MIDRENVO-188448 format. One record per atom (N, C-alpha, C, CB): x, y, z. Coordinates in steps of 0.02 Angstrom, whole numbers, plus 50000, padded with zeros to 5 digits. Glycine has a CB too. Example, Ala and Ser with C-alpha at 12.3 -4.5 7.8 and 13.67 -1.06 7.14 Angstrom:
# MIDRENVO-188448
506604971650390/506154977550390/506604983550390/505654977650452/506424988850354/506844994750357/506455000250394/507044997050286/
This chain:
# MIDRENVO-188448
491645025651080/492345027351088/492665028151020/492705021851128/493095033051013/493425034450950/493965029250936/493715041550950/493985026750873/494485021850855/495145025250836/494235017450797/495695021750846/496345024450829/496575021650761/496865022750884/496905025950723/497195023850659/497845020150672/497315029950613/497945014650636/498565010950639/499095014750600/498485003550612/499545018250635/499975023150604/500495020050556/500335027050657/500755014150572/501255011250527/500935009150461/501585005150561/500305006950464/499945005250402/499755011450363/499325001050419/499575016850398/499385023050365/499975026050327/499115028050416/500585024950351/501175027550317/501355023550254/501775027650364/501135017250252/501305012850197/500775012450142/501435005950223/500165014350158/499615013650110/499305020450096/499085008850137/498965020850039/498625027050020/497955025049989/499055031249969/497435028450010/496765027049985/496595032349933/496235026950043/496395030149873/496215034749820/495505037249829/496305031449751/495305041849785/494635044649789/494095039449775/494565050449740/494255034549733/493775029349715/493775023549765/493915026749646/494205023749816/494205018549867/494715013149857/493545015449870/495155013749807/495685008849798/496225010049850/495975009149726/496545004649873/497095005149921/497735003649883/496995000249982/498195008649881/498825007849846/499395007049894/498935013849800/499885003049874/500495002149914/501095002149868/500464995549955/501675003349896/502285003349857/502494996149842/502855007149894/502834995149786/503094988649769/503674986949817/503334988349695/503724980749839/504204979049891/504914978349863/504004972649925/505404978949906/506104977749889/506424983249848/506164971449852/506324989549867/506594995049829/507214998149859/506075000349820/507424996049918/507944999749953/508644998649924/507944997650026/508844992549913/509514991349885/509514984649849/510054991449941/510084983049817/510174977149775/509694977249715/510054970649816/509584983149688/509124983649631/509484982649564/508784990349631/510144982949564/510504982149500/510474975049474/511224984449508/510374970249519/510344963249496/509664961349469/510524958649553/509164965649479/508494964049453/508474965049377/507964968449487/508064961149343/507964962549272/507594969149261/507574956749239/507634971749201/507334978149185/506584978249195/507494980149116/506254972649183/505534972149192/505334973449264/505274965249169/505714970549311/505564971449382/505734978549404/505964966349424/506284981349378/506474988149395/505944993149374/507144990049362/505654992249315/505114996649293/504474995549334/504964995549219/504374989349355/503774987849396/503814991149464/503704980249404/504414991949491/504504994949557/504385002449557/505204993549582/504355005649499/504265012849496/503555015049512/504465015449428/503075010749503/502375012849514/502055008949571/501975011949450/501545011949599/501195008749655/500755003049629/500765013949693/500634998149673/500204992549655/499574992949698/500574985849665/499044990149671/498404990149707/498404984549758/497814989449659/498164986049817/498124981049870/497594976049853/497984984449939/497684969649869/497214964549849/496534965449885/497494957649864/496014963749850/495334964649876/495194960149936/494824963349821/495574954649943/495454950049998/495614953150065/495864943749988/496064958150066/496284961150129/495974967950143/497034961750130/495504970050103/495204976650111/494834977250178/494724978150053/494514971750200/494144971950263/494624973150322/493754965450274/495214970150321/495704971150374/495974978250372/496274966150367/496074980950312/496324987750306/495794992650331/496514989350233/495164991150318/494614995550339/494574996150415/493954993050312/494724990750451/494704991050524/495314994750552/494674983950553/495894994250518/496494997450543/496545004850523/497104993750517/496215006650469/496185013650446/495465015950445/496515014450376/495165017450503/494445018750505/494235025350473/494215018650575/494695030250467/494495036850444/494805038550376/494695042050494/495025033550340/495345034850275/494865034350217/495915029950264/494245032850229/493745032550175/493775026250134/493825038450131/493975020650164/494015014350128/493325011550122/494495009450162/
């Protein structure tokens, strides 16, 4: 039987060519002016998903090449 992709997770994560799972930094929608500059710059780039959760991502995104 064909497995289904978890669509909400697929919209939030991106798998690179080398197999890394990238996600956006959290808390970007509003109240960003109170953050220090270090955090504001950190929110501009994607972060790598932790290796401990890769197995769970692999089951939820079966066709993403993880």
